[in-house]
One Martini backbone bead per residue (centre of mass of N, CA, C, O) as a GRO file, in nm:
protein
  126
    1MET     BB    1   0.051   0.067  -0.018
    2GLY     BB    2   0.294   0.264  -0.013
    3GLU     BB    3   0.334   0.271  -0.318
    4LEU     BB    4   0.066   0.366  -0.406
    5CYS     BB    5   0.077   0.641  -0.257
    6ARG     BB    6   0.340   0.741  -0.389
    7ASP     BB    7   0.271   0.700  -0.698
    8ARG     BB    8  -0.029   0.868  -0.659
    9HIS     BB    9  -0.026   1.084  -0.446
   10VAL     BB   10  -0.130   0.989  -0.166
   11ASP     BB   11  -0.223   1.125   0.152
   12LEU     BB   12  -0.510   0.968   0.184
   13LEU     BB   13  -0.630   0.637   0.309
   14CYS     BB   14  -0.918   0.435   0.311
   15VAL     BB   15  -0.978   0.125   0.476
   16THR     BB   16  -1.158  -0.171   0.413
   17GLU     BB   17  -1.129  -0.481   0.492
   18SER     BB   18  -0.819  -0.539   0.608
   19TRP     BB   19  -0.751  -0.808   0.774
   20HIS     BB   20  -0.651  -0.732   1.066
   21ASP     BB   21  -0.446  -0.691   1.338
   22ALA     BB   22  -0.294  -0.536   1.601
   23ASP     BB   23   0.000  -0.699   1.500
   24ALA     BB   24   0.042  -0.615   1.219
   25ALA     BB   25   0.297  -0.578   0.986
   26VAL     BB   26   0.189  -0.359   0.781
   27ALA     BB   27   0.185  -0.127   0.986
   28GLY     BB   28   0.487  -0.130   1.047
   29ARG     BB   29   0.582  -0.077   0.753
   30LEU     BB   30   0.447   0.190   0.710
   31ARG     BB   31   0.584   0.342   0.940
   32PHE     BB   32   0.872   0.295   0.847
   33SER     BB   33   0.806   0.449   0.561
   34GLY     BB   34   0.641   0.725   0.700
   35PHE     BB   35   0.356   0.659   0.785
   36ASN     BB   36   0.040   0.715   0.900
   37ILE     BB   37  -0.161   0.537   1.158
   38ALA     BB   38  -0.507   0.439   1.171
   39ASP     BB   39  -0.688   0.183   1.373
   40ARG     BB   40  -0.959  -0.080   1.359
   41PRO     BB   41  -0.972  -0.378   1.447
   42ARG     BB   42  -1.145  -0.664   1.427
   43PRO     BB   43  -1.270  -0.846   1.639
   44LEU     BB   44  -1.246  -1.160   1.742
   45VAL     BB   45  -1.476  -1.409   1.755
   46ASP     BB   46  -1.236  -1.617   1.777
   47SER     BB   47  -0.980  -1.759   1.979
   48ASP     BB   48  -0.845  -1.851   1.730
   49ASP     BB   49  -0.525  -1.790   1.601
   50LEU     BB   50  -0.594  -1.896   1.286
   51SER     BB   51  -0.792  -1.700   1.225
   52ILE     BB   52  -0.959  -1.476   1.028
   53ASN     BB   53  -0.968  -1.113   1.021
   54HIS     BB   54  -1.221  -0.977   0.933
   55GLY     BB   55  -1.204  -0.659   0.851
   56GLY     BB   56  -1.156  -0.348   0.925
   57VAL     BB   57  -0.988  -0.028   0.979
   58VAL     BB   58  -0.798   0.232   0.781
   59VAL     BB   59  -0.562   0.497   0.804
   60ILE     BB   60  -0.355   0.651   0.557
   61ALA     BB   61  -0.071   0.873   0.589
   62ALA     BB   62   0.119   1.106   0.539
   63SER     BB   63   0.381   1.248   0.730
   64ASP     BB   64   0.225   1.540   0.730
   65VAL     BB   65  -0.023   1.381   0.853
   66ALA     BB   66  -0.226   1.409   1.122
   67LEU     BB   67  -0.321   1.151   1.344
   68SER     BB   68  -0.623   1.120   1.585
   69PRO     BB   69  -0.819   0.933   1.733
   70ILE     BB   70  -1.184   0.929   1.792
   71ALA     BB   71  -1.449   0.931   2.005
   72VAL     BB   72  -1.796   0.968   1.913
   73CYS     BB   73  -1.890   0.690   2.055
   74ASP     BB   74  -2.063   0.553   2.351
   75PRO     BB   75  -2.061   0.303   2.231
   76GLN     BB   76  -1.987   0.120   1.986
   77PRO     BB   77  -2.100   0.011   1.721
   78THR     BB   78  -2.269  -0.286   1.590
   79THR     BB   79  -2.335  -0.243   1.256
   80PHE     BB   80  -2.045  -0.117   1.250
   81GLN     BB   81  -1.739   0.013   1.148
   82LEU     BB   82  -1.517   0.260   1.317
   83LEU     BB   83  -1.319   0.567   1.212
   84CYS     BB   84  -1.199   0.852   1.366
   85VAL     BB   85  -1.019   1.139   1.222
   86PRO     BB   86  -0.809   1.390   1.255
   87ALA     BB   87  -0.680   1.583   0.977
   88VAL     BB   88  -0.352   1.740   0.977
   89VAL     BB   89  -0.252   2.025   0.772
   90GLY     BB   90  -0.148   2.266   0.908
   91GLN     BB   91  -0.440   2.466   0.877
   92PHE     BB   92  -0.570   2.198   0.805
   93SER     BB   93  -0.889   2.042   0.888
   94ALA     BB   94  -1.037   1.698   0.929
   95VAL     BB   95  -1.294   1.478   0.956
   96VAL     BB   96  -1.251   1.122   0.924
   97VAL     BB   97  -1.482   0.872   0.810
   98THR     BB   98  -1.463   0.530   0.866
   99LEU     BB   99  -1.693   0.297   0.714
  100TYR     BB  100  -1.825  -0.040   0.789
  101ARG     BB  101  -2.072  -0.238   0.619
  102PRO     BB  102  -2.189  -0.525   0.582
  103GLY     BB  103  -2.346  -0.663   0.300
  104SER     BB  104  -2.469  -0.938   0.426
  105ALA     BB  105  -2.645  -0.730   0.575
  106SER     BB  106  -2.924  -0.587   0.644
  107VAL     BB  107  -3.088  -0.313   0.682
  108GLN     BB  108  -3.137  -0.154   0.987
  109GLN     BB  109  -3.260   0.059   1.222
  110MET     BB  110  -2.984   0.057   1.397
  111PHE     BB  111  -2.808   0.165   1.180
  112LEU     BB  112  -2.944   0.445   1.146
  113TYR     BB  113  -2.909   0.530   1.439
  114GLU     BB  114  -2.597   0.507   1.463
  115LEU     BB  115  -2.534   0.700   1.228
  116ALA     BB  116  -2.675   0.950   1.352
  117VAL     BB  117  -2.492   0.967   1.594
  118VAL     BB  118  -2.228   1.006   1.456
  119LEU     BB  119  -2.306   1.260   1.285
  120ASP     BB  120  -2.375   1.435   1.539
  121GLN     BB  121  -2.084   1.428   1.651
  122VAL     BB  122  -1.908   1.525   1.416
  123THR     BB  123  -2.042   1.812   1.393
  124THR     BB  124  -1.876   1.919   1.656
  125TYR     BB  125  -1.656   1.922   1.464
  126HIS     BB  126  -1.408   2.099   1.247
   0.00000   0.00000   0.00000
């Protein structure tokens, strides 16, 4: 992914379904290459160490883009995976929301409620 960002001059990349764990080597390699990383691995459903961790969200940014994850709602939503980070470059700042809702599940009322809560909270940041 680092090569993609460098070759295409991508300063900020949001990834869903990253299939990574908290100790994934790819995040360390990206950090070593000079990128800033914010992530929220999907918790393992099974305690089996050999199982694949589907899901997860990641924000990858160039070295001059500061990332600092924020909790916009507590508890975390149950119908989607969420990562909110203010991205700051010089005088510019924006809150980046990376959201993943598995397409295998139909949209339920709880999803719409949780999404509305997140959006209400995000609007309080500038």
